[in-house]
N, C-alpha and C positions, 0 to 999 in steps of 0.2 A: 504493500500500500504506500503510495507516494505521500509526501508531506502535504501537497495540495489536497489530496483526497481526505487526509486526516483532518485538515482544517475545515474542509467543506462539511464533513460529518459532524464536527463539533458545532459549527454554526447551525447546521440543520437541527441538531438536538436542542440548541438554545431556542430556535424558532418554534420548535414543537412545544417547548415549555411555555413560551409566550402565548401560543395558540390555546393551550389548556387554561392559562390564567384569563385570557380574554373571554373564553367560553364561560368560565365560572362567573366572571364579572357580569357578562350578558345575562346569564341565568338569574343572578341575584337582582339585577335591575328589572328584568321581566317580572319577577315575583313582586317587586316593589311597585310596579306599574298597575297592572290589572287587579290583582288581589288587594293591593294597597288602596286602590280607589274603591273597590267593593266594600272594604272594611272601614272606609271613611278616613283613612290616614292621610291620603293625598287628594287634592282636588282634581278637576278635569284637566286643566292645563298642565299641572305638574305630572299627572299620570301619563299624559301623551308625550311630554318631553322626556320622561324617564323611559318610556318605551322606545322612543327614537334613539336614545343613547344605547339601550339594550340591543336594538337592531344593528346599529353601527358597530358595536362590539362584536356581535355575531358575524357580521360581514367581514370585518378585518380578521377575525379568528379563522374563517373559512379560507381566506387567501393565504394567511401566514401558515396555517397547518398544511395546506397544499404544497407550499414551497418547502417547508421543513420535511415533510414526508418524502418529497422528491429528492432532497439532498441526502437524506439518511436511507433512502430506498425502503422506508417503512420498517426497518429492522428494529425489533423490540420497542415499537412505538404504539402499542395497543391503546393506551389511554389517549394518545393524539388522534387515532382513528375515531375513537368515540367522540372526542371533541369536534373533529372535522364534520362528521355526519350530523351531529346535533346542531352545530352552527349552520350547516348547509340546509337542514330541514327548515329552520327558522327563516333563513334568508330566502329560500324558495317561496315559503308561505307569504313573506312580505312582498315579494315581487308580484305574486298573484293578486294580493290585495291592492297594491299600487296600480296595477292594470285596471282593476275594477273601479278604483277611485277616479282614474283618469277619464273613464268613459261615463261616469255618473255625474248628473247635474248637481249643483250646490243647493239642494233642497232636502228637507227632512219631513215633509208633510205630504203624504200621498193619499189620494181619494179616487173612488170610482165615479163620483158625482161632483162635477165642478160647480154646477148651478146651485145645488143645495147639499153641500158636504155634511155628512152626519156629524152631529154635535156631541161633545163630551158633556156629561151631566154629573154622574156619580163620581167620575174620575177627577173632576175639577179640584177638590180639596187636595188630592195627591199631587197635583201639579202646581200648587200654590207658590212653591219656591223654585220652580223650574225656570231656567233661562229662556226657554222657548214658550211663548204664550199659547194658550189652548185654542185661540181663534185660528181659522183657516188662513194659510199664508197669502192667499189672494191670486189675482190674475197672472202675475209674473210666474209664480210657482206652477200654476195650471199650464201655462204655455210651455215651460221647461219640461213638465211631466208628459205632455202630449208628444213632444219631440223625442223624449228619451224612452218612454214606456207606453207606446200606443196601444198595447194589449191590455192595459189596466182599465177595465170598464165594468159597468153594472152586470151582475150575473142575473140572467133571466131564466126562470124555471116555470114549469106548468103544474108543479105540485102545490097543494094548499099551503097558505102562509104559515099555519100552525105547525104543519109537518116540517116545513123548511126551517122554521125557527128552532125547533127541537134538534134538527140535524146540524144547524149552524152552531148551536150551543155545544153539542157533542164534539164537533170538529175542533172548536176552539180549545176545549179541554184536552182533546187528543194531541193537539200541537204543543201542549205544555203551557198554554197561556193561563195566567191567574185571573179567574173571573171576578171582576169587581162588582158587577151588577147585571142582572138579567130581568127584563120586563117583557113578558110575553104579550101583554095587552098592547103595549106601545111598540112592540117589535124591535126592541133595542137591547143589544148586548154590549157591555163594556168590559174590557180586559186589559191586562198589562203583560208584556213579554219582556223578559230580561235576557240581555245578550250574554254569551257564555264567558268571555274573558274579562272584559271590563265591568260587566254587570250593569250596563246602561239600561235604563227603563224606557221602553217605548210603549205608548198607549194605543189601543185599538177600539174602535166603536163600529158595531155592525148594525145595520138597519134593514129590517125585513118588512116589506110593504106589498099590498095587493094592488094590482092595476088591471082591471078587467079580469080576464081568465089567467093572467100571469102573476107570478110572484117575483118581485125584484129584490135583490140583495145587494146593498151598497156597503162598502167597507172603507174605512179610513184608518190609516196608521201613521202616528206622529211621534218623533223622538222628543224627549224632554230636553236634551242637550245637543249641541253641535250644529254646524251650519249645513253640512252635507251628511248623508247617511251611507254612502258607498253602495246604494241600491238595496239596502237592508229592508226598508219599509215596502218597497215594490215587490221584492221577493217574498216577503211575508204574506202580502195579499195574494200573490200568485199561488203560493202553497195552500192557502186557505181555500181559494176558489177551485183549484184542481181537486182537492180532497172533498169539498162539498159536492162537486159534480159526481165524483165517484160514489159517494154515499147515496145521493138521491137517485142515481140511475141503476141501483141494484134491483 
C-alpha cells in the first residue's frame, strides 16, 4: 500500500466519522422539529427552521458519507453505511416534498363550492387562536384552486340524503378524522385531521344537501397555520370523495 493510499484511507475514515456525526445531529434536530412542535416546545416558525437545519445536515451527511465510503472502499464502515442510507432516505423524502410544494399554489383553504363554501360552526372555538381565520379565503384562492385542482368539485349522488350523511360520517371516521360535531338534520359534519409529523391541525366541514332527486356533498378543508399546504387539503378531499363513492356504490 502506497503512502498516498494510506493517506486517502485515513481521510476517508475521518469523512465517515463526520458523516455519522452529521446524521446524528440531523436526527436530533428532526426530533426537535416535528415532535417538538407537537409537544408545544417550539412554535411554527422555529419548528420549520429546525427542520430545515435537520434537512441540510442530512444532505451534507449523504454527500460526505458517499465520499468517505468511496475513499475507504467501504471497508469496516458498517455504521457509515447506516448513516448514509438514513440520511439518503430523509433527503429523498425532502426532494419529493419540495417537488410537490413547487407545483402547489400558496393556498390553504380548499372547497368544492366557491359560491357558498361550507361554514365552520362547532369548530370555531378550536380555531380561536389560529393564525388563519375561519372565513373562506375568497376569490383569489378560488381562482388558484380552479387552476391547480380542477377535479375538486361537488360530489353528486342519487342516494337519499340521510343515507349519504351516514356514509359520509362513517368515511370521515374511517380516514382517522376527529369528529367535532355531526348534525344530521342540518346535514353538517365537522372534523379535524392532524398531520403525522408536525401535528398540524386542519379542519374539515362536510355539507350534505338535497337538490331534486340528487344529493350533493360539499367538502371544505382548511389549515389552521401556514400560507400554503403543499396540496394536503386537496388530497384530503380527494381521498374522502373517492372513499365515499366506493361506499355508496356497493
